MARBA-3410 file (N, C-alpha, C, O; in Angstrom, 1 decimal):
240
-8.4,-11.2,15.5,-9.2,-11.0,14.4,-10.2,-9.8,14.6,-11.1,-10.2,15.3 ~ -10.4,-8.8,14.2,-11.4,-7.4,14.6,-12.4,-7.7,13.3,-12.2,-7.8,12.1 ~ -13.8,-7.7,14.2,-14.7,-8.1,13.1,-16.1,-6.9,13.5,-16.8,-7.0,14.5 ~ -16.2,-6.1,12.5,-17.0,-5.0,12.8,-18.5,-5.6,13.1,-19.0,-6.4,12.4 ~ -19.2,-4.9,14.4,-20.5,-5.5,14.6,-21.6,-5.3,13.6,-22.6,-5.9,13.3
-21.0,-4.0,12.9,-22.6,-3.4,12.0,-22.8,-3.5,10.9,-23.8,-3.2,10.3 ~ -21.4,-4.4,10.5,-21.1,-4.7,8.9,-20.7,-6.2,9.0,-19.6,-6.2,9.7 ~ -21.1,-7.5,8.5,-20.2,-8.8,8.5,-19.5,-8.7,7.1,-18.6,-9.5,6.8 ~ -20.0,-7.8,6.3,-19.3,-7.6,5.2,-17.8,-7.5,5.5,-17.0,-8.1,4.9 ~ -17.7,-6.5,6.5,-16.4,-5.9,6.5,-15.5,-6.6,7.9,-14.8,-5.9,8.7
-15.6,-8.0,8.0,-15.1,-9.1,9.0,-13.7,-9.0,8.3,-13.4,-8.6,7.2 ~ -13.1,-9.4,9.1,-11.7,-9.3,8.9,-11.3,-11.0,8.8,-11.4,-11.5,9.9 ~ -10.9,-11.8,8.1,-10.5,-13.2,8.2,-9.5,-13.7,7.7,-8.9,-14.7,8.1 ~ -9.1,-13.0,6.6,-7.9,-13.5,5.8,-6.9,-12.3,5.4,-7.2,-11.1,5.2 ~ -5.6,-12.8,5.3,-4.6,-12.0,4.8,-4.1,-12.5,3.6,-4.7,-13.4,3.0
-2.7,-11.9,2.9,-2.5,-12.6,2.3,-0.7,-12.7,2.6,0.0,-11.9,3.2 ~ -0.4,-13.8,2.1,1.2,-14.5,3.0,2.1,-14.5,1.7,1.9,-15.1,0.7 ~ 3.5,-13.5,1.8,4.6,-13.7,1.0,5.7,-14.6,1.4,5.7,-14.9,2.6 ~ 6.7,-15.1,0.6,7.5,-16.1,1.7,8.8,-15.4,1.2,9.8,-16.1,1.4 ~ 9.0,-14.0,0.5,10.1,-13.5,0.6,10.6,-14.0,-0.4,11.0,-13.0,-1.0
10.9,-15.3,-1.4,11.4,-15.9,-2.2,11.0,-15.6,-3.6,11.9,-15.3,-4.3 ~ 9.9,-15.6,-4.0,9.4,-15.1,-5.2,8.0,-15.2,-5.3,7.5,-15.4,-6.4 ~ 7.1,-15.0,-4.3,5.6,-14.7,-3.9,5.8,-12.8,-4.3,6.6,-12.0,-3.9 ~ 4.5,-12.8,-5.2,4.0,-11.3,-5.5,2.5,-11.6,-5.8,1.8,-12.6,-5.8 ~ 2.3,-10.3,-5.9,0.5,-10.2,-6.4,0.6,-9.0,-7.7,0.8,-7.8,-7.5
0.4,-9.6,-8.7,0.5,-9.0,-9.9,-0.6,-8.5,-10.2,-1.5,-9.2,-10.6 ~ -0.7,-6.9,-10.1,-1.8,-5.8,-10.3,-1.8,-5.1,-11.4,-2.3,-4.0,-11.6 ~ -1.2,-5.7,-12.4,-1.3,-5.1,-13.6,-2.8,-4.8,-14.3,-3.0,-4.0,-15.2 ~ -3.6,-5.3,-13.8,-4.8,-5.1,-14.1,-6.0,-3.9,-13.6,-7.1,-3.6,-13.9 ~ -5.0,-3.4,-12.5,-5.5,-2.4,-11.7,-4.5,-1.0,-12.0,-4.5,0.0,-11.3
-3.6,-1.3,-13.2,-3.1,-0.4,-13.5,-3.5,1.2,-14.0,-2.8,2.2,-14.0 ~ -4.6,1.1,-14.3,-5.5,2.4,-14.5,-5.8,3.1,-13.5,-6.1,4.3,-13.8 ~ -6.0,2.6,-12.0,-6.6,2.7,-11.1,-5.1,3.6,-10.3,-5.3,4.6,-9.8 ~ -4.2,3.1,-10.4,-3.0,3.8,-9.9,-2.5,4.6,-10.9,-1.8,5.5,-10.4 ~ -2.7,4.7,-12.3,-2.4,5.9,-13.1,-3.5,7.0,-12.6,-3.1,8.2,-12.8
-4.5,6.9,-12.3,-5.2,7.9,-11.6,-4.7,9.0,-10.7,-4.9,10.2,-10.6 ~ -3.8,8.2,-9.9,-3.5,8.7,-9.0,-2.0,9.1,-9.0,-1.4,9.3,-8.0 ~ -1.5,9.3,-10.1,-0.1,9.5,-10.9,0.2,11.3,-10.0,1.3,11.6,-9.7 ~ -0.7,11.9,-9.9,-0.1,13.3,-9.8,-0.7,13.6,-8.1,-0.1,14.5,-7.6 ~ -1.8,12.9,-7.3,-2.5,13.2,-6.2,-2.8,11.9,-5.9,-3.5,11.1,-6.6
-2.2,11.7,-4.6,-3.1,10.1,-4.2,-2.6,9.7,-2.7,-1.9,10.5,-2.1 ~ -2.9,8.7,-2.4,-2.7,8.2,-1.1,-2.5,6.5,-1.3,-3.2,5.9,-2.1 ~ -1.7,5.8,-0.6,-1.7,4.4,-0.5,-1.7,3.9,1.0,-1.1,4.5,2.0 ~ -2.3,3.2,1.0,-2.2,2.5,2.5,-2.6,1.1,2.4,-3.4,0.6,1.5 ~ -1.8,0.1,3.6,-1.8,-1.1,3.7,-1.3,-1.7,5.1,-0.4,-1.1,5.6
-1.8,-2.7,5.8,-1.2,-3.4,6.9,-0.5,-4.1,6.4,-0.8,-4.6,5.3 ~ 1.0,-4.4,7.4,1.8,-5.3,7.1,2.3,-6.2,8.5,2.5,-5.6,9.6 ~ 2.4,-7.4,8.2,3.3,-8.3,9.1,5.0,-8.5,8.8,5.4,-9.6,8.4 ~ 5.6,-7.9,9.0,7.0,-8.5,8.6,7.6,-9.1,9.1,8.2,-8.7,10.1 ~ 7.8,-10.2,8.8,8.5,-11.6,9.1,9.9,-11.7,8.9,10.4,-12.7,9.1
10.6,-10.7,8.6,12.2,-10.8,8.0,12.5,-9.3,7.2,11.9,-8.9,6.2 ~ 13.5,-8.8,8.0,14.1,-7.3,7.0,15.6,-8.0,6.5,16.4,-7.1,6.3 ~ 15.9,-9.1,6.4,16.6,-9.2,5.8,16.8,-9.4,4.0,16.4,-10.5,3.4 ~ 17.3,-8.5,3.5,17.2,-8.3,2.1,16.3,-7.2,1.9,15.5,-7.1,2.8 ~ 16.2,-6.3,1.0,15.3,-5.2,0.4,14.4,-5.5,0.0,14.4,-6.2,-0.9
13.5,-5.2,0.4,11.8,-5.6,-0.1,11.2,-4.3,-0.6,11.7,-3.2,-0.3 ~ 9.7,-4.5,-1.6,9.1,-4.0,-2.0,7.9,-4.4,-1.4,7.5,-5.5,-1.5 ~ 7.3,-3.4,-0.9,5.6,-3.3,-0.3,4.6,-3.3,-1.9,4.2,-4.4,-2.4 ~ 4.4,-2.5,-2.4,4.4,-2.2,-3.7,5.1,-1.2,-4.5,6.0,-0.5,-3.9 ~ 4.8,-1.0,-5.8,5.6,-0.4,-6.9,4.7,-0.4,-8.3,4.3,-1.3,-9.0
4.6,1.0,-8.4,3.6,1.3,-9.7,4.7,2.0,-10.5,5.5,2.8,-10.0 ~ 4.6,1.6,-12.0,6.0,2.4,-12.7,5.3,2.5,-14.1,4.7,1.7,-14.6 ~ 5.7,3.8,-14.4,5.3,4.0,-15.7,6.7,3.9,-16.6,6.7,3.5,-17.8 ~ 7.9,4.4,-15.9,9.4,3.9,-16.7,10.0,4.3,-15.4,9.4,4.4,-14.3 ~ 11.6,4.3,-15.7,12.4,4.4,-14.4,12.6,6.0,-14.2,13.3,6.5,-13.3
11.9,6.7,-15.0,11.9,8.1,-14.2,10.4,8.4,-13.7,10.0,9.5,-13.3 ~ 9.8,7.6,-13.8,8.1,7.8,-13.3,7.6,6.8,-12.7,7.3,5.8,-13.4 ~ 7.5,6.9,-11.1,7.4,5.4,-10.5,6.9,6.0,-8.9,7.3,7.0,-8.3 ~ 5.8,5.1,-8.3,5.6,5.1,-6.8,5.9,4.0,-6.1,5.6,2.9,-6.5 ~ 6.5,4.2,-5.1,6.8,2.7,-4.3,7.1,2.9,-2.7,7.8,3.9,-2.2
6.6,2.2,-2.0,7.5,1.7,-0.5,8.1,0.8,-1.0,7.7,0.1,-1.9 ~ 9.5,0.6,-0.1,11.0,0.1,-0.1,11.4,-0.1,1.2,11.3,0.9,1.9 ~ 11.9,-1.4,1.7,12.7,-1.5,2.7,13.9,-1.3,1.9,13.9,-1.8,0.8 ~ 15.0,-0.4,2.5,16.4,-0.4,2.0,17.1,-1.1,3.3,17.2,-0.6,4.4 ~ 17.5,-2.5,3.1,18.2,-3.4,3.9,19.3,-2.9,4.5,19.5,-3.0,5.7
20.3,-2.2,3.3,21.5,-2.1,4.3,21.9,-0.5,5.1,22.8,-0.2,5.8 ~ 20.7,0.2,4.7,20.4,1.7,5.7,19.4,1.4,6.8,18.8,2.4,7.3 ~ 19.0,0.4,7.1,17.7,-0.3,7.6,16.6,0.9,7.8,16.2,1.2,8.9 ~ 16.1,1.3,6.8,14.5,2.2,6.7,14.5,1.6,5.8,15.1,0.8,5.2 ~ 12.9,2.3,6.0,11.7,2.2,4.7,11.8,3.4,4.3,12.1,4.4,5.0
11.6,3.4,2.6,11.7,4.4,2.0,10.4,4.4,1.0,9.9,3.6,0.2 ~ 10.0,5.9,1.4,8.3,6.0,0.8,8.9,7.0,-0.4,9.5,8.1,-0.2 ~ 8.9,6.4,-1.6,9.6,6.9,-2.6,8.4,7.6,-4.0,7.4,6.9,-4.3 ~ 8.7,8.5,-4.6,7.6,9.2,-5.7,8.7,10.0,-6.5,9.2,11.1,-6.3 ~ 8.8,9.2,-7.4,9.7,9.8,-8.4,8.8,10.1,-9.8,8.2,9.2,-10.3
8.8,11.5,-10.3,8.3,12.0,-11.0,9.4,12.9,-12.1,10.3,13.5,-11.7 ~ 9.0,12.7,-13.4,9.9,13.3,-14.5,11.4,13.3,-14.1,12.1,14.3,-14.2 ~ 11.8,12.3,-13.7,13.4,11.9,-13.1,14.0,12.4,-12.0,15.1,12.1,-11.6 ~ 12.9,13.4,-11.2,12.9,13.8,-10.0,12.5,12.7,-8.8,11.3,12.6,-8.5 ~ 13.4,12.0,-8.2,13.5,11.0,-7.3,12.9,11.2,-5.7,13.3,10.2,-5.2
12.3,11.8,-5.1,12.1,12.3,-3.8,11.3,11.0,-2.7,10.3,10.3,-3.0 ~ 12.0,11.0,-1.6,11.8,10.0,-0.5,11.8,10.3,0.7,12.8,10.7,1.3 ~ 10.6,10.2,1.4,10.7,9.9,2.8,11.6,8.5,3.7,11.0,7.6,4.2 ~ 12.8,8.7,3.9,13.3,7.9,5.0,13.0,7.7,6.7,13.4,8.5,7.6 ~ 12.3,6.3,6.8,12.1,6.1,8.2,13.1,5.4,8.6,13.5,4.5,7.7
13.7,5.4,9.7,14.7,4.2,10.2,13.9,3.7,11.1,13.6,4.4,12.1 ~ 13.4,2.2,10.9,12.8,1.4,11.7,13.8,0.6,12.5,13.6,0.2,13.7 ~ 14.9,0.3,11.9,15.3,-1.1,12.6,15.2,-2.6,12.3,15.3,-2.9,11.1 ~ 15.1,-3.4,13.1,14.8,-4.4,13.0,13.7,-4.4,13.7,13.2,-5.5,13.5 ~ 13.2,-3.9,14.3,11.7,-3.8,15.5,10.3,-4.2,14.3,9.2,-4.6,14.6
11.0,-3.7,12.5,10.0,-4.3,11.6,10.1,-5.7,11.0,9.8,-6.0,9.9 ~ 10.7,-6.6,12.0,11.0,-8.1,11.7,10.3,-8.6,13.2,10.7,-9.7,13.7 ~ 9.2,-7.9,13.8,9.2,-8.5,14.9,7.7,-9.4,14.9,7.5,-10.2,15.9 ~ 6.9,-9.4,14.0,5.8,-10.0,13.7,4.6,-9.4,14.1,3.6,-10.0,14.6 ~ 4.8,-8.2,14.0,3.8,-7.1,15.0,2.9,-6.3,13.5,3.6,-5.8,12.6
1.7,-6.5,13.6,0.8,-5.6,12.7,1.1,-4.0,12.6,0.9,-3.2,13.5 ~ 1.7,-3.6,11.1,1.9,-2.1,11.2,0.8,-1.7,10.3,0.2,-2.5,9.6 ~ 0.5,-0.4,10.4,-0.1,0.3,9.3,0.8,1.4,8.6,1.6,2.1,9.3 ~ 0.6,1.5,7.2,1.5,2.1,6.3,0.5,2.9,5.3,-0.4,2.5,4.6 ~ 1.1,4.4,5.5,0.4,5.2,4.4,1.4,6.0,3.9,2.5,6.2,4.4
1.1,6.4,3.0,1.8,7.6,1.9,0.9,8.5,1.1,0.1,8.0,0.2 ~ 1.1,9.7,1.4,0.4,10.6,0.0,1.4,11.3,-0.2,2.5,11.5,0.4 ~ 0.7,11.9,-1.5,1.7,12.8,-2.4,0.9,13.7,-3.4,-0.1,13.3,-4.0 ~ 1.4,14.8,-3.5,0.3,16.1,-4.0,1.1,16.8,-4.6,1.8,17.6,-3.9 ~ 1.4,16.8,-5.8,1.6,17.6,-7.0,1.4,19.0,-6.8,2.4,19.7,-6.8
0.0,19.6,-6.5,-0.5,20.9,-6.2,0.2,21.4,-4.9,0.7,22.5,-5.0 ~ 0.2,20.6,-3.8,1.0,21.2,-2.6,2.1,20.9,-2.5,2.8,21.6,-1.7 ~ 2.8,20.0,-3.2,4.3,19.9,-3.5,4.6,19.4,-2.6,5.5,19.9,-2.0 ~ 4.1,18.1,-2.0,4.6,17.6,-0.7,4.3,16.0,-0.7,3.2,15.6,-1.2 ~ 5.5,15.1,0.0,5.3,13.9,0.1,5.3,13.5,1.7,6.2,13.8,2.4
4.4,13.0,1.9,4.2,12.5,3.6,4.3,11.1,4.0,4.1,10.6,2.9 ~ 4.5,10.3,4.6,4.6,9.0,5.3,4.3,8.9,6.6,4.6,9.7,7.5 ~ 3.4,7.7,6.8,2.8,7.5,8.1,2.9,6.2,8.3,2.7,5.4,7.4 ~ 3.3,5.8,10.0,3.4,4.6,10.4,2.2,4.6,11.5,2.0,5.6,12.1 ~ 1.3,3.4,11.7,0.4,3.5,12.6,-0.5,5.0,13.1,-0.8,5.5,14.1
-0.5,5.2,11.9,-1.3,6.8,12.1,-0.8,7.8,12.2,-1.6,8.7,12.1 ~ 0.3,8.1,12.4,1.4,8.9,12.8,2.7,9.1,11.7,3.5,8.2,11.4 ~ 2.7,10.5,11.4,3.6,11.1,10.6,5.0,10.9,11.0,5.5,11.3,12.0 ~ 5.7,10.2,9.9,6.9,9.7,10.1,8.0,10.9,9.4,7.7,11.3,8.2 ~ 9.4,11.5,10.0,10.2,12.1,9.6,9.4,13.6,9.0,8.2,13.8,9.2
10.2,14.5,8.4,9.7,15.4,8.1,8.9,15.4,6.3,9.5,14.9,5.3 ~ 7.8,16.1,6.2,7.6,16.3,4.7,8.6,16.7,4.0,9.6,17.4,4.3 ~ 8.4,16.1,2.8,9.4,16.4,1.3,8.6,17.2,0.4,7.4,17.1,0.1 ~ 9.5,18.0,-0.2,8.7,18.8,-1.3,9.7,18.8,-2.4,10.6,18.1,-2.4 ~ 9.4,19.9,-3.6,10.4,19.8,-4.7,9.7,18.7,-5.5,10.4,18.2,-6.5
8.5,18.1,-5.4,8.1,16.8,-5.9,8.4,17.4,-7.8,8.3,18.6,-8.2 ~ 8.9,16.2,-8.7,8.7,16.7,-10.1,7.2,16.3,-10.7,6.2,16.1,-10.0 ~ 7.3,16.3,-11.8,5.9,16.1,-13.0,5.9,15.1,-13.5,6.4,14.9,-14.6 ~ 5.2,13.9,-12.8,4.9,12.8,-13.2,4.3,13.0,-14.9,3.5,13.7,-15.4 ~ 5.3,11.9,-15.5,4.5,12.3,-17.4,4.5,10.1,-17.2,4.7,9.3,-16.3
4.2,10.0,-18.9,4.0,8.6,-18.9,2.7,7.9,-17.9,2.4,8.3,-16.8 ~ 2.2,6.9,-18.5,1.3,6.1,-18.0,1.5,4.7,-16.9,2.2,3.8,-17.3 ~ 1.1,4.8,-16.0,1.6,3.5,-15.1,0.7,2.2,-15.9,-0.5,2.2,-16.1 ~ 1.8,1.3,-16.2,1.2,0.2,-16.7,1.6,-0.9,-15.8,0.8,-1.8,-15.8 ~ 3.0,-1.2,-15.1,3.0,-2.2,-14.3,2.8,-1.7,-12.9,2.8,-0.5,-12.6
2.5,-2.8,-12.2,2.0,-2.8,-10.5,2.0,-3.8,-9.8,1.0,-4.6,-9.9 ~ 2.8,-4.0,-9.0,3.1,-5.2,-8.1,2.8,-5.1,-6.5,3.1,-4.0,-6.0 ~ 2.3,-5.9,-5.9,2.4,-5.8,-4.4,3.5,-7.0,-3.9,3.4,-8.2,-4.2 ~ 4.2,-6.8,-3.4,5.1,-7.5,-2.5,6.6,-7.4,-3.4,7.6,-7.8,-2.8 ~ 6.7,-7.0,-4.6,7.8,-7.1,-5.5,8.2,-6.2,-5.9,7.7,-5.2,-5.4
9.1,-5.8,-7.1,9.4,-4.3,-7.5,9.2,-4.7,-9.0,10.2,-4.6,-9.7 ~ 8.3,-5.1,-9.6,7.7,-5.5,-10.9,8.8,-5.7,-12.0,8.5,-5.5,-13.2 ~ 10.1,-6.0,-11.5,11.1,-6.6,-12.3,11.5,-7.8,-11.9,12.6,-8.1,-12.3 ~ 10.9,-8.7,-11.0,11.3,-10.0,-10.3,12.3,-9.9,-9.4,13.4,-10.4,-9.5 ~ 11.8,-8.9,-8.2,13.1,-8.9,-7.2,12.6,-7.9,-6.4,11.7,-7.1,-6.7
13.3,-8.2,-5.0,13.0,-7.3,-4.0,11.5,-7.9,-3.3,10.6,-7.2,-2.8 ~ 11.5,-9.0,-3.5,9.9,-9.7,-2.5,10.0,-9.5,-1.1,10.9,-9.5,-0.3 ~ 8.6,-9.2,-0.9,8.3,-9.0,0.7,8.2,-10.3,1.5,7.7,-11.2,0.9 ~ 8.6,-10.3,2.6,8.2,-11.8,3.2,7.3,-11.2,4.3,7.7,-10.1,4.9 ~ 6.2,-11.7,4.6,5.7,-11.4,6.1,4.1,-11.5,5.4,4.1,-12.1,4.3
2.8,-10.9,5.9,1.8,-11.0,5.5,1.0,-9.3,5.5,1.1,-8.5,6.5 ~ 0.1,-8.8,4.2,-0.5,-8.1,3.8,-2.1,-7.7,4.0,-2.9,-8.4,3.6 ~ -2.3,-7.0,4.5,-3.9,-6.8,4.5,-4.3,-5.7,4.1,-3.6,-4.7,4.4 ~ -5.6,-5.4,3.5,-6.4,-3.8,3.5,-5.3,-3.1,2.8,-4.5,-2.4,3.4 ~ -5.3,-3.3,1.4,-4.7,-2.3,0.4,-5.7,-1.1,-0.2,-6.9,-1.2,-0.5
-5.0,-0.1,-0.2,-6.5,1.0,-0.8,-5.2,1.8,-1.6,-4.0,1.7,-1.5 ~ -5.9,2.6,-2.4,-5.5,3.8,-3.1,-6.4,4.8,-3.5,-7.4,4.5,-4.0 ~ -6.1,6.1,-3.1,-6.8,6.9,-3.7,-6.3,8.3,-4.6,-5.2,8.7,-4.6 ~ -7.2,8.8,-5.2,-6.5,10.1,-6.1,-6.8,11.3,-5.3,-7.5,12.2,-5.8 ~ -6.2,11.3,-4.0,-6.1,12.3,-3.2,-5.3,12.2,-2.1,-5.3,11.2,-1.5
-4.4,13.4,-1.7,-3.9,13.0,-0.7,-4.7,13.3,0.7,-4.7,14.4,1.2 ~ -5.4,12.1,1.4,-5.9,11.8,2.4,-5.0,12.8,3.4,-3.8,13.1,3.2 ~ -5.9,13.3,4.5,-5.3,14.4,5.2,-4.8,13.4,6.6,-5.0,12.2,6.6 ~ -4.2,14.1,7.5,-3.6,13.3,8.5,-4.6,12.8,9.6,-4.4,11.8,10.3 ~ -6.0,13.6,9.9,-7.0,13.3,10.5,-7.5,12.0,10.2,-7.7,11.1,11.0
-7.9,11.9,8.7,-8.1,10.8,8.1,-7.3,9.5,8.1,-7.9,8.4,8.2 ~ -5.6,9.5,8.1,-5.0,8.7,8.2,-5.0,7.9,9.7,-4.7,6.7,9.8 ~ -5.4,8.6,10.6,-5.4,8.6,11.7,-6.4,7.7,12.3,-6.3,6.9,13.2 ~ -7.5,8.1,11.5,-9.0,7.5,11.8,-9.0,6.1,10.9,-9.9,5.3,11.3 ~ -8.3,5.7,10.0,-8.0,4.6,9.1,-7.1,3.7,10.1,-7.5,2.6,10.3
-6.0,4.1,10.6,-5.1,3.1,11.3,-6.6,3.0,12.9,-6.8,1.9,13.3 ~ -7.1,4.0,13.4,-7.6,3.5,14.7,-8.6,2.8,14.3,-9.0,2.1,15.2 ~ -9.3,2.6,13.4,-10.4,1.5,12.8,-9.7,0.4,12.7,-10.5,-0.5,12.6 ~ -8.4,-0.1,12.6,-7.9,-1.2,12.1,-8.5,-1.6,11.1,-8.8,-0.8,10.3 ~ -8.8,-3.2,10.7,-9.1,-3.7,9.3,-10.3,-4.0,9.5,-10.4,-4.8,10.4
-11.5,-3.4,8.8,-12.5,-3.7,8.7,-13.6,-2.8,8.8,-14.5,-2.7,8.1 ~ -13.4,-2.0,10.0,-14.3,-0.9,10.5,-14.4,0.1,10.1,-15.5,0.5,10.3 ~ -13.6,1.0,9.2,-14.0,1.8,8.4,-14.2,1.6,6.6,-13.3,1.5,5.8 ~ -15.5,1.6,6.4,-16.2,1.2,4.6,-15.3,2.4,4.0,-15.5,3.6,4.3 ~ -14.5,2.0,3.3,-13.8,3.2,2.5,-14.3,3.8,1.6,-13.9,4.9,1.1
-15.7,3.1,1.1,-16.4,3.3,0.1,-17.8,4.6,0.7,-18.7,5.0,0.0 ~ -17.4,5.0,1.7,-18.3,5.5,2.5,-17.8,6.6,3.7,-16.8,6.3,4.3 ~ -18.3,7.7,3.9,-17.8,8.8,5.1,-18.6,8.0,6.2,-19.7,7.6,6.5 ~ -17.0,7.9,6.8,-17.1,7.7,8.3,-16.5,8.5,9.2,-15.2,8.4,9.1 ~ -16.9,9.4,10.2,-16.6,10.2,11.1,-15.1,11.3,10.1,-15.1,12.0,9.2
-14.2,10.9,10.9,-13.3,11.9,9.8,-12.8,11.4,8.8,-11.7,11.8,8.5 ~ -13.2,10.5,8.1,-12.7,9.9,6.7,-13.9,10.6,6.0,-15.0,10.3,6.5 ~ -13.8,11.3,4.9,-14.3,11.4,4.1,-14.1,11.9,2.4,-14.5,12.8,1.7 ~ -13.1,10.5,2.0,-12.7,11.0,0.9,-13.1,9.6,0.1,-12.3,9.3,-0.7 ~ -14.3,8.7,0.2,-14.7,8.0,-0.5,-14.8,8.0,-2.1,-14.6,7.1,-2.9
-15.3,9.4,-2.5,-15.6,9.8,-3.5,-14.1,9.2,-4.6,-13.9,8.6,-5.7 ~ -13.5,9.5,-3.8,-11.9,9.7,-4.4,-11.1,8.0,-4.6,-10.1,7.6,-5.2 ~ -12.1,7.5,-3.8,-11.5,6.0,-3.7,-11.2,5.2,-4.9,-12.2,5.1,-5.6 ~ -9.9,4.5,-5.4,-9.9,4.3,-6.8,-9.5,2.7,-6.8,-9.3,2.2,-7.9 ~ -9.3,2.0,-5.8,-9.0,0.7,-5.5,-8.7,0.3,-4.1,-7.8,0.7,-3.4
-9.9,-0.9,-3.8,-9.3,-1.2,-2.5,-9.5,-2.7,-2.5,-10.5,-3.3,-2.9 ~ -8.4,-3.2,-2.1,-8.6,-4.8,-2.0,-8.4,-4.9,-0.5,-7.7,-4.2,0.2 ~ -9.4,-6.3,-0.1,-9.4,-6.5,1.3,-9.0,-8.1,1.3,-9.1,-8.7,2.4 ~ -8.6,-8.9,0.2,-8.1,-10.2,0.6,-9.0,-11.0,1.4,-8.4,-11.6,2.3 ~ -10.0,-11.1,1.3,-11.4,-11.7,1.9,-11.9,-13.2,1.7,-12.6,-13.8,2.4
-10.9,-13.6,-0.1,-11.6,-14.6,-0.8,-11.3,-15.8,0.0,-12.2,-16.7,0.1 ~ -10.2,-15.9,0.5,-9.8,-17.3,1.5,-9.4,-18.3,0.5,-8.7,-19.2,0.9 ~ -9.5,-18.3,-0.6,-9.0,-19.4,-1.6,-9.0,-19.0,-2.9,-9.8,-18.2,-3.3 ~ -8.2,-19.6,-3.9,-8.3,-19.3,-5.3,-7.1,-18.2,-5.5,-6.4,-17.8,-4.6 ~ -7.1,-17.8,-6.9,-5.6,-17.2,-7.1,-6.2,-15.4,-7.8,-5.5,-14.8,-8.6
-7.4,-15.0,-7.3,-7.6,-14.2,-8.0,-8.1,-12.9,-6.4,-8.7,-13.1,-5.4 ~ -7.5,-11.9,-6.7,-8.2,-10.8,-5.6,-9.4,-9.5,-6.1,-9.0,-8.6,-6.8 ~ -10.1,-9.6,-5.8,-10.9,-8.8,-6.1,-11.0,-7.4,-5.8,-11.0,-7.2,-4.5 ~ -11.0,-6.4,-6.4,-11.0,-4.9,-6.2,-12.2,-4.5,-5.6,-13.1,-4.4,-6.5 ~ -12.5,-4.2,-4.6,-13.9,-3.7,-4.0,-14.5,-2.6,-4.4,-15.6,-2.4,-4.1
-13.9,-1.8,-5.1,-14.2,-0.6,-5.8,-14.5,-0.4,-7.2,-15.3,0.4,-7.6 ~ -13.9,-1.4,-7.9,-13.7,-1.2,-9.4,-13.7,-2.8,-9.6,-12.9,-3.6,-9.1 ~ -14.8,-3.0,-10.5,-15.3,-4.5,-10.7,-14.3,-5.3,-12.0,-13.7,-4.4,-12.7 ~ -14.0,-6.2,-12.2,-13.2,-6.7,-13.3,-11.8,-6.5,-13.3,-11.0,-6.7,-14.2 ~ -11.6,-6.0,-12.3,-10.0,-5.5,-12.4,-9.2,-6.3,-11.1,-8.7,-5.7,-10.2
-9.3,-7.8,-11.2,-9.0,-8.5,-10.1,-7.1,-8.5,-9.9,-6.4,-8.0,-10.9 ~ -6.5,-8.9,-9.0,-5.2,-8.8,-8.9,-5.0,-10.5,-9.1,-6.0,-11.2,-9.0 ~ -3.7,-11.0,-9.3,-3.4,-12.1,-9.6,-2.2,-12.7,-8.7,-1.1,-12.3,-9.0 ~ -2.4,-13.7,-7.8,-1.8,-14.2,-6.6,-0.7,-14.9,-7.7,-1.1,-15.5,-8.7 ~ 0.7,-14.9,-7.3,1.8,-15.3,-7.8,3.0,-15.9,-7.8,3.9,-15.3,-7.2
3.3,-17.4,-8.3,4.5,-17.8,-7.4,4.1,-18.8,-6.1,5.0,-19.4,-5.5 ~ 2.6,-18.8,-5.7,2.4,-18.8,-4.3,2.2,-18.4,-2.9,2.2,-18.9,-1.8 ~ 2.0,-16.7,-3.4,1.4,-15.9,-2.7,0.1,-16.5,-2.2,-0.7,-16.9,-3.1 ~ -0.3,-16.8,-1.0,-1.5,-17.1,-0.5,-2.4,-16.6,0.1,-2.1,-15.4,0.3 ~ -3.7,-16.8,0.6,-4.3,-16.5,1.5,-4.4,-17.5,3.0,-4.5,-18.7,3.0
-4.2,-16.7,4.1,-3.8,-17.0,5.3,-4.6,-16.5,6.4,-5.1,-15.4,6.3 ~ -4.8,-17.1,7.4,-5.7,-16.7,8.4,-5.4,-16.0,9.8,-6.1,-15.9,10.8 ~ -3.7,-15.3,9.2,-3.0,-14.2,10.4,-3.7,-13.4,10.0,-3.9,-13.2,8.8 ~ -4.1,-12.8,10.9,-4.9,-11.4,10.6,-4.6,-10.6,12.0,-4.4,-11.1,13.1 ~ -4.8,-9.1,11.6,-4.6,-8.2,13.0,-5.6,-8.6,13.8,-5.7,-8.1,14.9
END
């Protein structure tokens, strides 16, 4: 467990646990925050994957079948797919990680997209993976459905632990992604400038999962936009 000695509020005592069968987090209350990021954005999370059998989503934010953003384990290809589909143009960074992603090791995932820069990037443990992807489409519609740990359609359930999820309506720089990874969980307050990290003004959602009990998860950035633990997703003391 990592504890920030300068701010007790940023201690890291809990993560969320998913069983891979039907657990997920209903984040529809936060769809407006994700919609604000539909053209320019960054999504980050820590995960500890306990199985890669079967395809699974870390998160999915959907306007419709032609406009969606997600990170997905494609089981038959043994790869993570960081996907941005806009106006029917689906683009993805494909990261072949093999079964090492089921070795119960904590890893940091980050995905950035930018319509203005026409670029999609993916990072694992603070380092960019594969080549950036361009020729992005134009996102249309309004994001209304968001899940963590499933595909918003009742399938592709994640098995393992998840912690420290956040989203920005800005494509964070490589230096910022690296700083966030090097800080671990709880060392960088995303709502404040800290070293190389300077994007606090564009933070739209930040879920620390520190409640420890109950069925709701607070958004540390925007009050009144709680996540809902569904079908047995639970708080757990397994942390980085």
